[in-house]
MMTF fields as JSON, N, C-alpha, C and O atoms, coordinates in Angstrom:
{
  "mmtfVersion": "1.0.0",
  "mmtfProducer": "UNKNOWN",
  "numBonds": 203,
  "numAtoms": 204,
  "numGroups": 51,
  "numChains": 1,
  "numModels": 1,
  "chainsPerModel": [1],
  "groupsPerChain": [51],
  "chainIdList": ["A"],
  "bondAtomList": [4, 2, 8, 6, 12, 10, 16, 14, 20, 18, 24, 22, 28, 26, 32, 30, 36, 34, 40, 38, 44, 42, 48, 46, 52, 50, 56, 54, 60, 58, 64, 62, 68, 66, 72, 70, 76, 74, 80, 78, 84, 82, 88, 86, 92, 90, 96, 94, 100, 98, 104, 102, 108, 106, 112, 110, 116, 114, 120, 118, 124, 122, 128, 126, 132, 130, 136, 134, 140, 138, 144, 142, 148, 146, 152, 150, 156, 154, 160, 158, 164, 162, 168, 166, 172, 170, 176, 174, 180, 178, 184, 182, 188, 186, 192, 190, 196, 194, 200, 198],
  "bondOrderList": [1, 1, 1, 1, 1, 1, 1, 1, 1, 1, 1, 1, 1, 1, 1, 1, 1, 1, 1, 1, 1, 1, 1, 1, 1, 1, 1, 1, 1, 1, 1, 1, 1, 1, 1, 1, 1, 1, 1, 1, 1, 1, 1, 1, 1, 1, 1, 1, 1, 1],
  "groupList": [{"groupName": "ASP", "atomNameList": ["N", "CA", "C", "O"], "elementList": ["N", "C", "C", "O"], "formalChargeList": [0, 0, 0, 0], "bondAtomList": [1, 0, 2, 1, 3, 2], "bondOrderList": [1, 1, 2], "singleLetterCode": "D", "chemCompType": "L-PEPTIDE LINKING"}, {"groupName": "GLU", "atomNameList": ["N", "CA", "C", "O"], "elementList": ["N", "C", "C", "O"], "formalChargeList": [0, 0, 0, 0], "bondAtomList": [1, 0, 2, 1, 3, 2], "bondOrderList": [1, 1, 2], "singleLetterCode": "E", "chemCompType": "L-PEPTIDE LINKING"}, {"groupName": "THR", "atomNameList": ["N", "CA", "C", "O"], "elementList": ["N", "C", "C", "O"], "formalChargeList": [0, 0, 0, 0], "bondAtomList": [1, 0, 2, 1, 3, 2], "bondOrderList": [1, 1, 2], "singleLetterCode": "T", "chemCompType": "L-PEPTIDE LINKING"}, {"groupName": "LEU", "atomNameList": ["N", "CA", "C", "O"], "elementList": ["N", "C", "C", "O"], "formalChargeList": [0, 0, 0, 0], "bondAtomList": [1, 0, 2, 1, 3, 2], "bondOrderList": [1, 1, 2], "singleLetterCode": "L", "chemCompType": "L-PEPTIDE LINKING"}, {"groupName": "ALA", "atomNameList": ["N", "CA", "C", "O"], "elementList": ["N", "C", "C", "O"], "formalChargeList": [0, 0, 0, 0], "bondAtomList": [1, 0, 2, 1, 3, 2], "bondOrderList": [1, 1, 2], "singleLetterCode": "A", "chemCompType": "L-PEPTIDE LINKING"}, {"groupName": "ARG", "atomNameList": ["N", "CA", "C", "O"], "elementList": ["N", "C", "C", "O"], "formalChargeList": [0, 0, 0, 0], "bondAtomList": [1, 0, 2, 1, 3, 2], "bondOrderList": [1, 1, 2], "singleLetterCode": "R", "chemCompType": "L-PEPTIDE LINKING"}, {"groupName": "GLN", "atomNameList": ["N", "CA", "C", "O"], "elementList": ["N", "C", "C", "O"], "formalChargeList": [0, 0, 0, 0], "bondAtomList": [1, 0, 2, 1, 3, 2], "bondOrderList": [1, 1, 2], "singleLetterCode": "Q", "chemCompType": "L-PEPTIDE LINKING"}, {"groupName": "VAL", "atomNameList": ["N", "CA", "C", "O"], "elementList": ["N", "C", "C", "O"], "formalChargeList": [0, 0, 0, 0], "bondAtomList": [1, 0, 2, 1, 3, 2], "bondOrderList": [1, 1, 2], "singleLetterCode": "V", "chemCompType": "L-PEPTIDE LINKING"}, {"groupName": "GLY", "atomNameList": ["N", "CA", "C", "O"], "elementList": ["N", "C", "C", "O"], "formalChargeList": [0, 0, 0, 0], "bondAtomList": [1, 0, 2, 1, 3, 2], "bondOrderList": [1, 1, 2], "singleLetterCode": "G", "chemCompType": "PEPTIDE LINKING"}, {"groupName": "TYR", "atomNameList": ["N", "CA", "C", "O"], "elementList": ["N", "C", "C", "O"], "formalChargeList": [0, 0, 0, 0], "bondAtomList": [1, 0, 2, 1, 3, 2], "bondOrderList": [1, 1, 2], "singleLetterCode": "Y", "chemCompType": "L-PEPTIDE LINKING"}, {"groupName": "LYS", "atomNameList": ["N", "CA", "C", "O"], "elementList": ["N", "C", "C", "O"], "formalChargeList": [0, 0, 0, 0], "bondAtomList": [1, 0, 2, 1, 3, 2], "bondOrderList": [1, 1, 2], "singleLetterCode": "K", "chemCompType": "L-PEPTIDE LINKING"}, {"groupName": "PHE", "atomNameList": ["N", "CA", "C", "O"], "elementList": ["N", "C", "C", "O"], "formalChargeList": [0, 0, 0, 0], "bondAtomList": [1, 0, 2, 1, 3, 2], "bondOrderList": [1, 1, 2], "singleLetterCode": "F", "chemCompType": "L-PEPTIDE LINKING"}, {"groupName": "ILE", "atomNameList": ["N", "CA", "C", "O"], "elementList": ["N", "C", "C", "O"], "formalChargeList": [0, 0, 0, 0], "bondAtomList": [1, 0, 2, 1, 3, 2], "bondOrderList": [1, 1, 2], "singleLetterCode": "I", "chemCompType": "L-PEPTIDE LINKING"}, {"groupName": "SER", "atomNameList": ["N", "CA", "C", "O"], "elementList": ["N", "C", "C", "O"], "formalChargeList": [0, 0, 0, 0], "bondAtomList": [1, 0, 2, 1, 3, 2], "bondOrderList": [1, 1, 2], "singleLetterCode": "S", "chemCompType": "L-PEPTIDE LINKING"}],
  "groupTypeList": [0, 1, 2, 3, 4, 5, 6, 3, 7, 1, 3, 8, 9, 5, 8, 2, 8, 1, 5, 7, 10, 5, 1, 0, 11, 1, 4, 5, 10, 4, 4, 12, 1, 12, 13, 5, 3, 4, 1, 5, 4, 6, 6, 10, 11, 13, 13, 3, 3, 6, 3],
  "groupIdList": [1, 2, 3, 4, 5, 6, 7, 8, 9, 10, 11, 12, 13, 14, 15, 16, 17, 18, 19, 20, 21, 22, 23, 24, 25, 26, 27, 28, 29, 30, 31, 32, 33, 34, 35, 36, 37, 38, 39, 40, 41, 42, 43, 44, 45, 46, 47, 48, 49, 50, 51],
  "secStructList": [7, 2, 2, 2, 2, 2, 2, 2, 2, 2, 6, 7, 7, 7, 7, 7, 1, 7, 7, 7, 7, 2, 2, 2, 2, 2, 2, 2, 2, 2, 2, 2, 2, 2, 2, 2, 2, 2, 6, 6, 2, 2, 2, 2, 2, 2, 2, 2, 2, 2, 7],
  "xCoordList": [8.73, 9.443, 9.885, 9.296, 11.29, 12.204, 11.961, 12.031, 11.625, 10.474, 9.9, 10.342, 8.673, 8.162, 8.827, 8.964, 9.453, 10.546, 11.187, 11.09, 11.742, 12.378, 10.841, 10.711, 10.223, 9.103, 8.406, 8.048, 8.329, 8.65, 9.347, 9.133, 10.489, 11.254, 11.336, 10.908, 11.587, 10.899, 10.256, 10.478, 9.359, 8.211, 8.193, 7.182, 9.354, 9.272, 8.815, 9.324, 8.219, 7.45, 9.05, 9.697, 9.362, 10.437, 8.975, 7.831, 9.424, 8.051, 8.347, 9.369, 6.722, 6.971, 5.853, 5.119, 6.32, 6.161, 4.443, 3.48, 4.174, 2.402, 2.834, 3.698, 1.555, 1.903, 1.303, 0.614, 1.462, 0.37, 0.142, 0.836, -1.089, -1.835, -0.971, -0.101, -1.354, -0.876, -1.554, -1.056, -2.504, -3.497, -3.598, -3.681, -3.535, -3.434, -1.917, -2.038, -0.724, 0.513, 0.301, 0.785, -0.642, -0.979, -1.83, -1.821, -2.657, -3.64, -2.517, -2.489, -1.716, -1.075, 0.319, 0.726, 0.668, 1.185, 1.018, 1.635, -0.544, -0.662, -1.45, -1.607, -1.717, -2.295, -0.846, -0.929, 0.412, 2.15, 1.92, 1.668, 2.177, 1.978, 1.048, 1.54, 0.006, -1.372, -0.818, -0.886, -0.263, 0.082, 1.589, 1.324, 2.487, 3.4, 3.422, 4.416, 2.655, 1.862, 1.338, 1.556, 0.608, 0.127, 0.744, 0.724, 1.754, 2.384, 3.609, 4.013, 4.249, 4.916, 3.754, 4.046, 2.966, 1.563, 1.974, 2.883, 1.469, 1.566, 2.864, 3.112, 3.485, 4.824, 4.821, 4.891, 4.723, 4.975, 3.584, 3.779, 2.66, 2.171, 2.219, 1.808, 2.663, 3.264, 4.501, 4.696, 5.552, 6.039, 6.011, 6.802, 5.358, 4.554, 3.995, 3.839, 3.29, 2.485, 4.221, 4.338, 5.045, 6.318, 6.666, 7.231, 6.412, 7.259, 6.779, 7.559],
  "yCoordList": [-47.0, -48.125, -47.381, -46.324, -47.605, -46.802, -45.846, -44.725, -47.29, -47.304, -45.696, -44.812, -45.712, -44.618, -43.697, -43.383, -42.908, -42.503, -41.646, -40.568, -42.949, -42.427, -41.236, -40.012, -42.018, -41.754, -40.203, -39.27, -40.21, -38.669, -37.611, -36.603, -38.313, -36.574, -36.885, -35.834, -37.567, -37.254, -36.481, -35.869, -36.391, -35.839, -34.178, -33.539, -33.96, -33.082, -32.699, -32.216, -32.986, -33.387, -33.647, -34.694, -32.367, -32.439, -32.46, -32.079, -32.944, -33.744, -32.84, -32.443, -32.754, -31.143, -31.835, -31.339, -33.203, -33.495, -33.837, -33.558, -34.338, -34.286, -35.858, -36.093, -37.006, -38.586, -38.319, -37.305, -39.105, -38.775, -40.425, -41.1, -40.46, -41.63, -42.338, -41.801, -43.721, -44.238, -43.883, -43.711, -43.778, -43.48, -41.787, -41.386, -41.309, -39.13, -39.653, -39.269, -40.365, -40.094, -40.462, -39.802, -41.858, -41.829, -40.608, -40.387, -39.753, -39.3, -37.922, -37.381, -37.742, -36.305, -36.422, -35.622, -37.806, -38.28, -38.338, -37.974, -39.195, -38.946, -37.278, -37.003, -36.622, -35.697, -34.785, -34.516, -34.473, -34.629, -34.714, -33.87, -36.228, -36.738, -35.794, -34.899, -35.767, -35.764, -33.95, -33.564, -32.95, -31.6, -32.282, -31.93, -32.836, -32.951, -33.634, -33.822, -33.771, -35.135, -33.806, -34.063, -32.292, -31.638, -31.015, -30.934, -30.108, -29.075, -29.115, -28.062, -30.527, -31.609, -31.573, -31.555, -31.566, -31.591, -30.161, -30.146, -28.809, -27.763, -27.415, -26.418, -28.119, -27.504, -27.895, -27.069, -29.488, -30.042, -28.717, -28.357, -28.475, -27.454, -26.089, -25.352, -26.16, -24.593, -24.634, -23.777, -25.663, -25.704, -25.74, -25.384, -26.047, -26.362, -25.48, -25.352, -24.302, -23.847, -22.946, -22.56, -22.917, -21.656, -22.166, -21.436, -23.932, -23.951, -23.287, -23.291],
  "zCoordList": [73.564, 72.156, 71.773, 71.546, 71.487, 70.788, 69.293, 68.789, 69.072, 67.287, 67.037, 66.303, 68.012, 69.026, 69.026, 67.844, 69.755, 70.087, 68.044, 67.457, 67.794, 66.217, 65.719, 65.706, 65.487, 64.784, 65.454, 64.735, 66.91, 66.778, 66.275, 65.603, 66.961, 66.806, 65.032, 64.554, 64.19, 62.767, 62.3, 61.255, 63.003, 62.594, 63.906, 64.197, 64.326, 64.648, 66.561, 67.573, 66.336, 67.975, 69.02, 69.055, 69.773, 71.254, 72.459, 72.213, 73.555, 74.128, 75.636, 76.195, 75.97, 76.854, 78.37, 79.225, 77.979, 79.423, 78.607, 79.322, 77.366, 77.422, 76.611, 75.766, 77.464, 76.856, 75.705, 75.593, 74.785, 73.573, 72.528, 71.768, 73.024, 72.284, 71.261, 70.575, 71.246, 69.849, 68.796, 67.684, 69.026, 68.283, 67.34, 66.179, 68.55, 68.669, 67.605, 66.442, 67.867, 66.828, 65.694, 64.775, 65.36, 64.06, 63.39, 62.179, 64.463, 63.585, 62.888, 61.783, 64.112, 63.856, 62.453, 61.611, 62.809, 61.266, 60.13, 59.129, 60.492, 58.984, 57.95, 56.76, 59.194, 59.025, 57.967, 56.769, 58.93, 58.755, 56.804, 55.945, 56.793, 55.518, 55.037, 54.349, 55.194, 53.686, 53.266, 52.1, 54.479, 54.598, 53.258, 52.109, 53.336, 52.771, 51.016, 50.315, 50.837, 50.143, 49.028, 47.844, 49.346, 49.285, 48.907, 47.678, 49.694, 49.058, 47.973, 47.481, 47.581, 46.42, 45.39, 44.194, 45.627, 44.696, 44.299, 43.47, 44.739, 44.592, 44.044, 43.366, 44.318, 43.949, 42.699, 41.789, 42.431, 40.989, 39.689, 38.528, 40.398, 39.694, 39.091, 38.195, 39.707, 39.711, 39.023, 38.161, 39.305, 37.992, 36.643, 35.77, 36.645, 35.143, 35.12, 33.906, 35.767, 34.974, 34.058, 32.894, 34.976, 34.355, 33.336, 32.523, 32.925, 31.937, 30.433, 29.48]
}
């Protein structure tokens, strides 16, 4: 489906011929989002320490 394809591209996934089940995609997406949030929190914390 087109929405899923767009989300995969947004996550940086490039086709290798591997099919991804919806639940695997959602798990990968959640892991990436958690990583992004942790990185942002670390950046904010670091900037506060520099004040």
